[in-house]
N, C-alpha and C positions, 0 to 999 in steps of 0.2 A: 103619178104612178112611180113606184120605186123600181130602179133597175140595178142589179148587182153586177159587178165586174166578175168575169170568169177568172178564177184564181189558178194560176199554174202551180201544180203541186211542188215544183222545184223551189218555190219561194218558202215553202214550209219545211224544207229539209234542215236548215240550220236551227230553227227553233225546236224541231223535233229532236235533233241530235243533242241540243243543250239540255232539254228536259230529261232525255234518256240518261245522259251523263250524270245529272243531279240525282236521279232516282238510284242509279247504279252505285254511285259513290256513297250516299247516305245508307242505302241498303247494305252494302258490303261492310261498312263500319259497324252497323247495328248487328249483323249476323255474326261478325267475328268479335263481338263484345269489346269494342273500343271504349275508351273512357268517354264519359258524357261531354267533357270539355273538348275532346277531339271531334266528336260528332257536331257539337255546337259550332266549332270553328269552321267545319266544312259547310254547315248550313249558312253561316255568315258569308263565306266565300261564294256560295251558290245564289245568294240573294240578288247580286247584280245581274247574274245570268237570267234569273226568273223575271226580274224587272225588264231586262232587255227583250226577253221573249214576249212579254205582254205588250211592250211598245211596238215590236215588229208585227205582232198579230193585229193590233189595233190599226196600224198603218196599212197593212195588207187589206183588211176588211173594210176600211173606210176610204180607200183610194177611189178616185174617179175612174170611169172606164177609159181605157187607152184607145185613142182614135186610130192611130196607124203605127205599126211597128217600123222602127228604123232598121237599116242594114246592120248586121252584126259582124261584118268583116273585120273592122278595126278592133272590136271588142275581144275577139279571139286572140289577137296579138297582145292586147293589154293584159288579159287574163294569163296568157302564157308568160309574159314578163313578170307578173306578180308571183306566179308559181316558181319561176327560176330564182327570183329575188328571195323568196321565202326559204327555198331549199338552201340557197347559198348562205343565208343568215343562220340557219340552224347548223349547217356544217362548219361554219367559221366562228361560231360564238365562243368556243373555247380558246381559239387562237387570238382573236381580236379582243375578246372580252365583251361583256354585256354593253357597256357604255358606248364604245366605238361602233360595235356591230349594229346595235339597235338604232343608234343615232343615224348612221348611214342608211340603214334600211328604211327608216321613216322619211328621210330626205328623198330617197328614190321613189317611195310609194306616193308621197305627196306630189312629186313632180309628175308621175304617171297619171295621177288623178286630175291633173290639170291646174294645180296651183302653181303660178309662175312668179309670185312675189317672193324673192329670196329672203328678205327679213321675216316674212310670215312663216316660210318653211323652216327656217332656223329656229325661230321662237317656239313654234309648235313642237318640233322635234326635241329641242332641249327641254322644254317643259314636260313633255311626256316622260323622257328619260329620268329627269330629276324626280318627278312624281313617283315613278316606279321604284327608284332607289330609296326614296323616303319611306314608302309603304312597305316594300318587301325587304329592303336591306336594313333599315333602322327600326321601323316599328315592329315588323314580324320577325326580324332577325334571321331571315333566310339568306344564305350566301348566294351572291350573283357571281358569275364567272368574271375574273379580273383580266385574264388574257395579257395583252401587251402592257397594261397598266398595273401589273401585279405588284411591283415595287413601290408604286406611287400611291396606292390606295391603302 
């Protein structure tokens, strides 16, 4: 006999927000008669969101029932620290610049998530920063904040 896990609606908030954002963005551009190339560009940017939403929904609906909930006391502190780090990153990105700010943010987040291998943390952080610079800075030619490295970049 099949038994389905009860799905907390909170798990569906992020996928729902992503889908709403995709619909809003493409709809806005179509209503305001943007060029077809611009609309296609937005659709291409939304494809990873759509794929991520599908993966999240598949994982939610195919998950096994949870036996016992653990205490969430430590999780509130972790979520609070993530929130503080994210706000600090957004506020300081123009001063430090994208490279330094996001690199330090990723190091902090990986440490909070439980990764303790320093080479692994540094490799992942540097790899993500380099990947974003290659995609957004070089390929899409979108300017990223330089901050303290303004004269060096």
